[in-house]
All heavy atoms as a GROMACS GRO file, in nm:
protein
  437
    1MET      N    1  -0.740   0.042   0.844
    1MET     CA    2  -0.713  -0.099   0.824
    1MET      C    3  -0.564  -0.123   0.801
    1MET      O    4  -0.508  -0.220   0.850
    1MET     CB    5  -0.796  -0.148   0.704
    1MET     CG    6  -0.782  -0.293   0.674
    1MET     SD    7  -0.860  -0.388   0.804
    1MET     CE    8  -0.845  -0.548   0.740
    2GLY      N    9  -0.500  -0.032   0.725
    2GLY     CA   10  -0.358  -0.045   0.699
    2GLY      C   11  -0.275  -0.036   0.826
    2GLY      O   12  -0.179  -0.111   0.845
    3TYR      N   13  -0.312   0.055   0.915
    3TYR     CA   14  -0.242   0.071   1.041
    3TYR      C   15  -0.250  -0.057   1.124
    3TYR      O   16  -0.151  -0.103   1.179
    3TYR     CB   17  -0.301   0.189   1.119
    3TYR     CG   18  -0.240   0.208   1.255
    3TYR    CD1   19  -0.117   0.270   1.270
    3TYR    CD2   20  -0.305   0.162   1.369
    3TYR    CE1   21  -0.060   0.287   1.395
    3TYR    CE2   22  -0.249   0.178   1.495
    3TYR     CZ   23  -0.126   0.240   1.507
    3TYR     OH   24  -0.070   0.256   1.631
    4VAL      N   25  -0.368  -0.115   1.131
    4VAL     CA   26  -0.387  -0.239   1.207
    4VAL      C   27  -0.306  -0.352   1.144
    4VAL      O   28  -0.243  -0.431   1.215
    4VAL     CB   29  -0.538  -0.275   1.214
    4VAL    CG1   30  -0.558  -0.412   1.276
    4VAL    CG2   31  -0.613  -0.169   1.290
    5ALA      N   32  -0.304  -0.359   1.012
    5ALA     CA   33  -0.229  -0.465   0.944
    5ALA      C   34  -0.081  -0.454   0.973
    5ALA      O   35  -0.014  -0.555   0.997
    5ALA     CB   36  -0.254  -0.458   0.793
    6VAL      N   37  -0.027  -0.333   0.974
    6VAL     CA   38   0.116  -0.315   1.004
    6VAL      C   39   0.145  -0.354   1.148
    6VAL      O   40   0.246  -0.419   1.177
    6VAL     CB   41   0.159  -0.170   0.976
    6VAL    CG1   42   0.299  -0.144   1.030
    6VAL    CG2   43   0.155  -0.141   0.828
    7ARG      N   44   0.056  -0.320   1.240
    7ARG     CA   45   0.078  -0.355   1.381
    7ARG      C   46   0.068  -0.505   1.404
    7ARG      O   47   0.143  -0.561   1.482
    7ARG     CB   48  -0.024  -0.283   1.470
    7ARG     CG   49  -0.001  -0.136   1.479
    7ARG     CD   50   0.126  -0.113   1.556
    7ARG     NE   51   0.148   0.030   1.566
    7ARG     CZ   52   0.264   0.083   1.596
    7ARG    NH1   53   0.368   0.006   1.616
    7ARG    NH2   54   0.277   0.211   1.603
    8VAL      N   55  -0.025  -0.571   1.338
    8VAL     CA   56  -0.046  -0.714   1.360
    8VAL      C   57   0.055  -0.799   1.283
    8VAL      O   58   0.112  -0.893   1.338
    8VAL     CB   59  -0.191  -0.754   1.321
    8VAL    CG1   60  -0.209  -0.904   1.324
    8VAL    CG2   61  -0.290  -0.686   1.413
    9LEU      N   62   0.080  -0.766   1.157
    9LEU     CA   63   0.163  -0.850   1.070
    9LEU      C   64   0.308  -0.805   1.061
    9LEU      O   65   0.390  -0.874   1.001
    9LEU     CB   66   0.103  -0.854   0.930
    9LEU     CG   67  -0.038  -0.909   0.919
    9LEU    CD1   68  -0.090  -0.890   0.778
    9LEU    CD2   69  -0.041  -1.055   0.958
   10GLY      N   70   0.340  -0.689   1.113
   10GLY     CA   71   0.474  -0.634   1.098
   10GLY      C   72   0.481  -0.546   0.975
   10GLY      O   73   0.389  -0.543   0.893
   11SER      N   74   0.591  -0.477   0.961
   11SER     CA   75   0.600  -0.374   0.857
   11SER      C   76   0.588  -0.425   0.714
   11SER      O   77   0.500  -0.381   0.641
   11SER     CB   78   0.730  -0.296   0.874
   11SER     OG   79   0.736  -0.191   0.783
   12PRO      N   80   0.672  -0.517   0.667
   12PRO     CA   81   0.662  -0.554   0.524
   12PRO      C   82   0.529  -0.618   0.486
   12PRO      O   83   0.464  -0.576   0.390
   12PRO     CB   84   0.777  -0.652   0.503
   12PRO     CG   85   0.873  -0.625   0.615
   12PRO     CD   86   0.789  -0.579   0.730
   13ARG      N   87   0.486  -0.716   0.562
   13ARG     CA   88   0.360  -0.784   0.528
   13ARG      C   89   0.239  -0.694   0.553
   13ARG      O   90   0.143  -0.695   0.476
   13ARG     CB   91   0.346  -0.912   0.608
   13ARG     CG   92   0.439  -1.019   0.562
   13ARG     CD   93   0.412  -1.149   0.631
   13ARG     NE   94   0.506  -1.248   0.583
   13ARG     CZ   95   0.557  -1.343   0.657
   13ARG    NH1   96   0.523  -1.352   0.784
   13ARG    NH2   97   0.642  -1.430   0.605
   14GLY      N   98   0.245  -0.618   0.660
   14GLY     CA   99   0.135  -0.526   0.690
   14GLY      C  100   0.117  -0.420   0.583
   14GLY      O  101   0.006  -0.382   0.550
   15LEU      N  102   0.230  -0.371   0.528
   15LEU     CA  103   0.221  -0.273   0.420
   15LEU      C  104   0.156  -0.333   0.296
   15LEU      O  105   0.077  -0.268   0.229
   15LEU     CB  106   0.360  -0.220   0.386
   15LEU     CG  107   0.419  -0.121   0.484
   15LEU    CD1  108   0.564  -0.092   0.448
   15LEU    CD2  109   0.338   0.006   0.486
   16LEU      N  110   0.191  -0.458   0.266
   16LEU     CA  111   0.130  -0.523   0.149
   16LEU      C  112  -0.020  -0.541   0.167
   16LEU      O  113  -0.097  -0.512   0.076
   16LEU     CB  114   0.198  -0.657   0.122
   16LEU     CG  115   0.344  -0.649   0.079
   16LEU    CD1  116   0.403  -0.789   0.066
   16LEU    CD2  117   0.359  -0.572  -0.049
   17VAL      N  118  -0.059  -0.586   0.284
   17VAL     CA  119  -0.202  -0.604   0.311
   17VAL      C  120  -0.273  -0.468   0.313
   17VAL      O  121  -0.381  -0.452   0.256
   17VAL     CB  122  -0.225  -0.680   0.443
   17VAL    CG1  123  -0.371  -0.678   0.484
   17VAL    CG2  124  -0.174  -0.822   0.432
   18GLY      N  125  -0.210  -0.368   0.375
   18GLY     CA  126  -0.268  -0.234   0.378
   18GLY      C  127  -0.281  -0.175   0.239
   18GLY      O  128  -0.380  -0.110   0.207
   19GLY      N  129  -0.181  -0.198   0.155
   19GLY     CA  130  -0.187  -0.151   0.017
   19GLY      C  131  -0.298  -0.219  -0.061
   19GLY      O  132  -0.369  -0.156  -0.138
   20LEU      N  133  -0.313  -0.347  -0.039
   20LEU     CA  134  -0.418  -0.424  -0.107
   20LEU      C  135  -0.557  -0.376  -0.066
   20LEU      O  136  -0.641  -0.347  -0.152
   20LEU     CB  137  -0.401  -0.572  -0.076
   20LEU     CG  138  -0.504  -0.668  -0.132
   20LEU    CD1  139  -0.488  -0.675  -0.283
   20LEU    CD2  140  -0.486  -0.805  -0.072
   21VAL      N  141  -0.578  -0.364   0.063
   21VAL     CA  142  -0.710  -0.323   0.113
   21VAL      C  143  -0.737  -0.176   0.079
   21VAL      O  144  -0.846  -0.141   0.036
   21VAL     CB  145  -0.720  -0.348   0.264
   21VAL    CG1  146  -0.846  -0.290   0.322
   21VAL    CG2  147  -0.712  -0.497   0.293
   22GLY      N  148  -0.637  -0.091   0.096
   22GLY     CA  149  -0.655   0.050   0.067
   22GLY      C  150  -0.681   0.078  -0.079
   22GLY      O  151  -0.753   0.172  -0.114
   23ALA      N  152  -0.622  -0.002  -0.166
   23ALA     CA  153  -0.640   0.018  -0.310
   23ALA      C  154  -0.781  -0.012  -0.357
   23ALA      O  155  -0.822   0.038  -0.462
   23ALA     CB  156  -0.540  -0.067  -0.388
   24VAL      N  157  -0.853  -0.090  -0.281
   24VAL     CA  158  -0.993  -0.115  -0.317
   24VAL      C  159  -1.071   0.016  -0.312
   24VAL      O  160  -1.160   0.040  -0.393
   24VAL     CB  161  -1.055  -0.220  -0.222
   24VAL    CG1  162  -1.205  -0.232  -0.244
   24VAL    CG2  163  -0.988  -0.354  -0.241
   25VAL      N  164  -1.034   0.104  -0.220
   25VAL     CA  165  -1.099   0.234  -0.207
   25VAL      C  166  -1.034   0.336  -0.300
   25VAL      O  167  -1.101   0.399  -0.380
   25VAL     CB  168  -1.094   0.283  -0.060
   25VAL    CG1  169  -1.154   0.421  -0.049
   25VAL    CG2  170  -1.164   0.185   0.030
   26SER      N  171  -0.900   0.353  -0.288
   26SER     CA  172  -0.831   0.453  -0.370
   26SER      C  173  -0.683   0.419  -0.382
   26SER      O  174  -0.606   0.439  -0.288
   26SER     CB  175  -0.846   0.592  -0.308
   26SER     OG  176  -0.767   0.685  -0.381
   27SER      N  177  -0.644   0.368  -0.498
   27SER     CA  178  -0.504   0.334  -0.520
   27SER      C  179  -0.418   0.460  -0.526
   27SER      O  180  -0.300   0.457  -0.488
   27SER     CB  181  -0.489   0.253  -0.649
   27SER     OG  182  -0.535   0.328  -0.759
   28THR      N  183  -0.474   0.571  -0.569
   28THR     CA  184  -0.398   0.696  -0.572
   28THR      C  185  -0.363   0.742  -0.431
   28THR      O  186  -0.250   0.785  -0.405
   28THR     CB  187  -0.479   0.805  -0.645
   28THR    OG1  188  -0.513   0.759  -0.775
   28THR    CG2  189  -0.402   0.935  -0.655
   29ALA      N  190  -0.457   0.733  -0.341
   29ALA     CA  191  -0.432   0.773  -0.202
   29ALA      C  192  -0.326   0.682  -0.138
   29ALA      O  193  -0.240   0.730  -0.065
   29ALA     CB  194  -0.560   0.769  -0.122
   30VAL      N  195  -0.333   0.553  -0.167
   30VAL     CA  196  -0.235   0.459  -0.113
   30VAL      C  197  -0.096   0.492  -0.165
   30VAL      O  198   0.001   0.500  -0.089
   30VAL     CB  199  -0.273   0.313  -0.149
   30VAL    CG1  200  -0.160   0.217  -0.118
   30VAL    CG2  201  -0.399   0.272  -0.076
   31THR      N  202  -0.084   0.515  -0.295
   31THR     CA  203   0.045   0.546  -0.355
   31THR      C  204   0.101   0.677  -0.301
   31THR      O  205   0.220   0.687  -0.269
   31THR     CB  206   0.033   0.552  -0.508
   31THR    OG1  207  -0.019   0.427  -0.555
   31THR    CG2  208   0.166   0.577  -0.574
   32ALA      N  209   0.018   0.779  -0.288
   32ALA     CA  210   0.062   0.908  -0.234
   32ALA      C  211   0.107   0.894  -0.089
   32ALA      O  212   0.210   0.950  -0.048
   32ALA     CB  213  -0.049   1.010  -0.246
   33SER      N  214   0.033   0.818  -0.011
   33SER     CA  215   0.068   0.797   0.129
   33SER      C  216   0.202   0.725   0.143
   33SER      O  217   0.286   0.762   0.225
   33SER     CB  218  -0.042   0.717   0.198
   33SER     OG  219  -0.004   0.680   0.328
   34PHE      N  220   0.221   0.622   0.061
   34PHE     CA  221   0.347   0.548   0.067
   34PHE      C  222   0.464   0.632   0.016
   34PHE      O  223   0.576   0.619   0.064
   34PHE     CB  224   0.337   0.417  -0.010
   34PHE     CG  225   0.249   0.315   0.057
   34PHE    CD1  226   0.200   0.209  -0.015
   34PHE    CD2  227   0.214   0.324   0.190
   34PHE    CE1  228   0.119   0.112   0.044
   34PHE    CE2  229   0.134   0.230   0.252
   34PHE     CZ  230   0.087   0.124   0.178
   35GLY      N  231   0.438   0.720  -0.079
   35GLY     CA  232   0.542   0.812  -0.126
   35GLY      C  233   0.586   0.908  -0.015
   35GLY      O  234   0.705   0.934   0.001
   36GLN      N  235   0.491   0.957   0.062
   36GLN     CA  236   0.524   1.044   0.174
   36GLN      C  237   0.604   0.970   0.279
   36GLN      O  238   0.699   1.024   0.336
   36GLN     CB  239   0.396   1.100   0.236
   36GLN     CG  240   0.327   1.202   0.150
   36GLN     CD  241   0.194   1.246   0.209
   36GLN    OE1  242   0.140   1.184   0.300
   36GLN    NE2  243   0.139   1.354   0.155
   37LYS      N  244   0.567   0.846   0.305
   37LYS     CA  245   0.642   0.766   0.402
   37LYS      C  246   0.785   0.742   0.355
   37LYS      O  247   0.879   0.746   0.434
   37LYS     CB  248   0.572   0.633   0.426
   37LYS     CG  249   0.446   0.644   0.506
   37LYS     CD  250   0.383   0.509   0.529
   37LYS     CE  251   0.255   0.524   0.608
   37LYS     NZ  252   0.206   0.395   0.656
   38ALA      N  253   0.803   0.717   0.226
   38ALA     CA  254   0.938   0.694   0.172
   38ALA      C  255   1.022   0.821   0.183
   38ALA      O  256   1.141   0.814   0.217
   38ALA     CB  257   0.929   0.648   0.027
   39ARG      N  258   0.962   0.936   0.156
   39ARG     CA  259   1.035   1.062   0.169
   39ARG      C  260   1.074   1.092   0.313
   39ARG      O  261   1.175   1.156   0.339
   39ARG     CB  262   0.953   1.178   0.114
   39ARG     CG  263   0.965   1.194  -0.035
   39ARG     CD  264   0.903   1.325  -0.079
   39ARG     NE  265   0.762   1.330  -0.040
   39ARG     CZ  266   0.661   1.308  -0.122
   39ARG    NH1  267   0.683   1.282  -0.248
   39ARG    NH2  268   0.537   1.313  -0.079
   40SER      N  269   0.993   1.045   0.407
   40SER     CA  270   1.022   1.073   0.548
   40SER      C  271   1.127   0.978   0.606
   40SER      O  272   1.164   0.993   0.721
   40SER     CB  273   0.894   1.066   0.631
   40SER     OG  274   0.848   0.932   0.643
   41GLY      N  275   1.172   0.881   0.526
   41GLY     CA  276   1.283   0.798   0.572
   41GLY      C  277   1.251   0.651   0.595
   41GLY      O  278   1.341   0.576   0.634
   42GLU      N  279   1.129   0.609   0.573
   42GLU     CA  280   1.099   0.467   0.590
   42GLU      C  281   1.163   0.385   0.478
   42GLU      O  282   1.198   0.438   0.373
   42GLU     CB  283   0.947   0.444   0.589
   42GLU     CG  284   0.881   0.487   0.717
   42GLU     CD  285   0.739   0.434   0.729
   42GLU    OE1  286   0.714   0.319   0.691
   42GLU    OE2  287   0.654   0.511   0.777
   43GLU      N  288   1.176   0.258   0.501
   43GLU     CA  289   1.236   0.166   0.403
   43GLU      C  290   1.156   0.170   0.273
   43GLU      O  291   1.036   0.140   0.272
   43GLU     CB  292   1.236   0.025   0.460
   43GLU     CG  293   1.298  -0.079   0.372
   43GLU     CD  294   1.448  -0.063   0.358
   43GLU    OE1  295   1.511  -0.018   0.454
   43GLU    OE2  296   1.498  -0.094   0.250
   44PRO      N  297   1.217   0.207   0.160
   44PRO     CA  298   1.141   0.228   0.036
   44PRO      C  299   1.098   0.100  -0.036
   44PRO      O  300   0.998   0.100  -0.105
   44PRO     CB  301   1.236   0.310  -0.052
   44PRO     CG  302   1.371   0.280   0.000
   44PRO     CD  303   1.356   0.252   0.147
   45LEU      N  304   1.172  -0.009  -0.020
   45LEU     CA  305   1.140  -0.130  -0.096
   45LEU      C  306   1.003  -0.189  -0.062
   45LEU      O  307   0.923  -0.215  -0.153
   45LEU     CB  308   1.250  -0.234  -0.080
   45LEU     CG  309   1.245  -0.352  -0.175
   45LEU    CD1  310   1.250  -0.306  -0.320
   45LEU    CD2  311   1.359  -0.446  -0.147
   46PRO      N  312   0.969  -0.209   0.066
   46PRO     CA  313   0.833  -0.259   0.096
   46PRO      C  314   0.724  -0.160   0.053
   46PRO      O  315   0.616  -0.201   0.010
   46PRO     CB  316   0.832  -0.277   0.247
   46PRO     CG  317   0.973  -0.282   0.289
   46PRO     CD  318   1.050  -0.204   0.188
   47LEU      N  319   0.753  -0.031   0.063
   47LEU     CA  320   0.655   0.069   0.020
   47LEU      C  321   0.632   0.062  -0.130
   47LEU      O  322   0.519   0.073  -0.177
   47LEU     CB  323   0.702   0.209   0.061
   47LEU     CG  324   0.708   0.236   0.211
   47LEU    CD1  325   0.783   0.365   0.239
   47LEU    CD2  326   0.568   0.241   0.269
   48ALA      N  327   0.740   0.041  -0.205
   48ALA     CA  328   0.727   0.029  -0.351
   48ALA      C  329   0.648  -0.096  -0.388
   48ALA      O  330   0.566  -0.094  -0.480
   48ALA     CB  331   0.865   0.025  -0.416
   49GLY      N  332   0.671  -0.206  -0.317
   49GLY     CA  333   0.596  -0.329  -0.343
   49GLY      C  334   0.448  -0.311  -0.314
   49GLY      O  335   0.363  -0.354  -0.392
   50ALA      N  336   0.418  -0.244  -0.204
   50ALA     CA  337   0.278  -0.221  -0.168
   50ALA      C  338   0.211  -0.127  -0.268
   50ALA      O  339   0.096  -0.147  -0.304
   50ALA     CB  340   0.269  -0.164  -0.027
   51ALA      N  341   0.284  -0.027  -0.314
   51ALA     CA  342   0.228   0.064  -0.415
   51ALA      C  343   0.205  -0.009  -0.547
   51ALA      O  344   0.107   0.018  -0.617
   51ALA     CB  345   0.321   0.183  -0.436
   52SER      N  346   0.291  -0.104  -0.579
   52SER     CA  347   0.272  -0.184  -0.701
   52SER      C  348   0.148  -0.271  -0.691
   52SER      O  349   0.072  -0.285  -0.787
   52SER     CB  350   0.394  -0.272  -0.726
   52SER     OG  351   0.508  -0.193  -0.747
   53ILE      N  352   0.127  -0.328  -0.575
   53ILE     CA  353   0.006  -0.409  -0.554
   53ILE      C  354  -0.118  -0.320  -0.565
   53ILE      O  355  -0.219  -0.360  -0.623
   53ILE     CB  356   0.012  -0.481  -0.419
   53ILE    CG1  357   0.112  -0.595  -0.428
   53ILE    CG2  358  -0.125  -0.533  -0.377
   53ILE    CD1  359   0.134  -0.672  -0.302
   54ALA      N  360  -0.109  -0.198  -0.514
   54ALA     CA  361  -0.221  -0.104  -0.525
   54ALA      C  362  -0.252  -0.074  -0.671
   54ALA      O  363  -0.368  -0.064  -0.711
   54ALA     CB  364  -0.190   0.025  -0.449
   55ALA      N  365  -0.148  -0.063  -0.753
   55ALA     CA  366  -0.169  -0.037  -0.897
   55ALA      C  367  -0.236  -0.156  -0.964
   55ALA      O  368  -0.323  -0.138  -1.050
   55ALA     CB  369  -0.035  -0.007  -0.964
   56VAL      N  370  -0.198  -0.277  -0.925
   56VAL     CA  371  -0.260  -0.397  -0.983
   56VAL      C  372  -0.408  -0.404  -0.944
   56VAL      O  373  -0.493  -0.436  -1.026
   56VAL     CB  374  -0.184  -0.524  -0.940
   56VAL    CG1  375  -0.261  -0.650  -0.976
   56VAL    CG2  376  -0.046  -0.526  -1.000
   57VAL      N  377  -0.436  -0.373  -0.819
   57VAL     CA  378  -0.576  -0.373  -0.774
   57VAL      C  379  -0.657  -0.269  -0.851
   57VAL      O  380  -0.770  -0.296  -0.891
   57VAL     CB  381  -0.585  -0.348  -0.622
   57VAL    CG1  382  -0.727  -0.323  -0.578
   57VAL    CG2  383  -0.526  -0.466  -0.547
   58ALA      N  384  -0.597  -0.153  -0.875
   58ALA     CA  385  -0.667  -0.049  -0.954
   58ALA      C  386  -0.696  -0.099  -1.094
   58ALA      O  387  -0.805  -0.077  -1.147
   58ALA     CB  388  -0.584   0.078  -0.957
   59LEU      N  389  -0.599  -0.167  -1.154
   59LEU     CA  390  -0.620  -0.221  -1.288
   59LEU      C  391  -0.732  -0.325  -1.288
   59LEU      O  392  -0.819  -0.323  -1.375
   59LEU     CB  393  -0.490  -0.284  -1.339
   59LEU     CG  394  -0.497  -0.348  -1.477
   59LEU    CD1  395  -0.527  -0.243  -1.582
   59LEU    CD2  396  -0.366  -0.418  -1.509
   60LEU      N  397  -0.732  -0.414  -1.189
   60LEU     CA  398  -0.839  -0.514  -1.180
   60LEU      C  399  -0.975  -0.449  -1.157
   60LEU      O  400  -1.076  -0.494  -1.210
   60LEU     CB  401  -0.807  -0.613  -1.068
   60LEU     CG  402  -0.686  -0.702  -1.091
   60LEU    CD1  403  -0.657  -0.784  -0.966
   60LEU    CD2  404  -0.707  -0.792  -1.211
   61ARG      N  405  -0.975  -0.342  -1.077
   61ARG     CA  406  -1.099  -0.270  -1.050
   61ARG      C  407  -1.154  -0.209  -1.180
   61ARG      O  408  -1.274  -0.214  -1.205
   61ARG     CB  409  -1.071  -0.162  -0.947
   61ARG     CG  410  -1.188  -0.123  -0.866
   61ARG     CD  411  -1.153  -0.024  -0.757
   61ARG     NE  412  -1.089   0.094  -0.815
   61ARG     CZ  413  -0.995   0.166  -0.756
   61ARG    NH1  414  -0.951   0.131  -0.638
   61ARG    NH2  415  -0.944   0.272  -0.814
   62VAL      N  416  -1.067  -0.155  -1.262
   62VAL     CA  417  -1.110  -0.095  -1.388
   62VAL      C  418  -1.159  -0.203  -1.485
   62VAL      O  419  -1.259  -0.185  -1.555
   62VAL     CB  420  -0.996  -0.011  -1.451
   62VAL    CG1  421  -1.028   0.027  -1.593
   62VAL    CG2  422  -0.969   0.111  -1.367
   63LEU      N  423  -1.089  -0.314  -1.489
   63LEU     CA  424  -1.127  -0.422  -1.581
   63LEU      C  425  -1.263  -0.484  -1.546
   63LEU      O  426  -1.334  -0.528  -1.635
   63LEU     CB  427  -1.020  -0.530  -1.584
   63LEU     CG  428  -0.890  -0.492  -1.653
   63LEU    CD1  429  -0.786  -0.602  -1.635
   63LEU    CD2  430  -0.913  -0.464  -1.799
   64THR      N  431  -1.295  -0.487  -1.417
   64THR     CA  432  -1.425  -0.544  -1.378
   64THR      C  433  -1.531  -0.439  -1.396
   64THR      O  434  -1.644  -0.463  -1.417
   64THR     CB  435  -1.425  -0.594  -1.233
   64THR    OG1  436  -1.388  -0.490  -1.146
   64THR    CG2  437  -1.333  -0.712  -1.219
   0.00000   0.00000   0.00000
């Protein structure tokens, strides 16, 4: 789903949507994946924003 979101919406918005959707399943996997992308040279700011959204989704998941 994240791959499709990046292709359809572009990199910054697609990463945010991919982070949001991916975090419903596993916020740890989303954060680890975005960390690998940042190490490989991708723009770190959108990745950090998407990882932050994944953390918020994880918190909401725990609270519910």
